[in-house]
N, C-alpha and C positions, 0 to 999 in steps of 0.2 A: 648705191648711188641711184638717184632718181633721174628720169629722163627730162629733157627740155619740156615736153608736153605735160608731164606730171607737175613740174614746177609752175608752168603757166596755169594749169588747172587749179593748183593750190592757191596761187596768188589771186586768181579771178574769184575763187570761192570766198576769199577774204575781202573782196570789194575793190581790188586793184584793177585798173584798166591796163590790159596787157595785149590788146589786139594790134598794136602798132609798136613793135620793138625795134630799136636801132642796134646795130652791131658795128664793131670796129671795121669790119669788111666794107661797110658803107662809106667810110672815110678812106680806107686804103685802096678802094677801086680807082680813085682819082688822084691820090697823093701817096708818095713813097714815105710813109711813116711807120715806125715800129708799133707794136701793139700798145705799149704804154702811152705813146704820144697820141695815137688815134683815139684811145679811150679818153685821154685828157681833153681832146677836141670836143668829143661828145659831151663830156661832163661839163665843160664850160658853157656849151650851148644850152644844154638842158637846164642848167641852173642859172642862166643869165636872167637878169631882171626883165629884159624884153620878152623872153620866151614865157616866163612865169606869168607876167602881166597879160600877155596875149592870150594865154590859155584861160585865165580867169575871166578876161573880157569876153571870150567866145562862150564860156560856160554861162555867163550872165545873159548873153544874147539868145542862146539856145533855150534856156529856162524860160525867158520872157516869151519866146515864140510858142513853147509848149503851153504856157499858161494862157495864151491868147487863142488857143485852138478851141 
């Protein structure tokens, strides 16, 4: 079995952004949900049209800023 750090390092080496990970504990610290429901909350948020479009919009803004430097 690999450690969390090894998994993160592997994903990062493959080009995935993993410096900001969310955990079911982030949901459960404020809400009394079981693990499956807490995961579903995160899943719905991360896959929402709003979240995805916001991330791509921010990527566009950051790239334009880098190109203008």
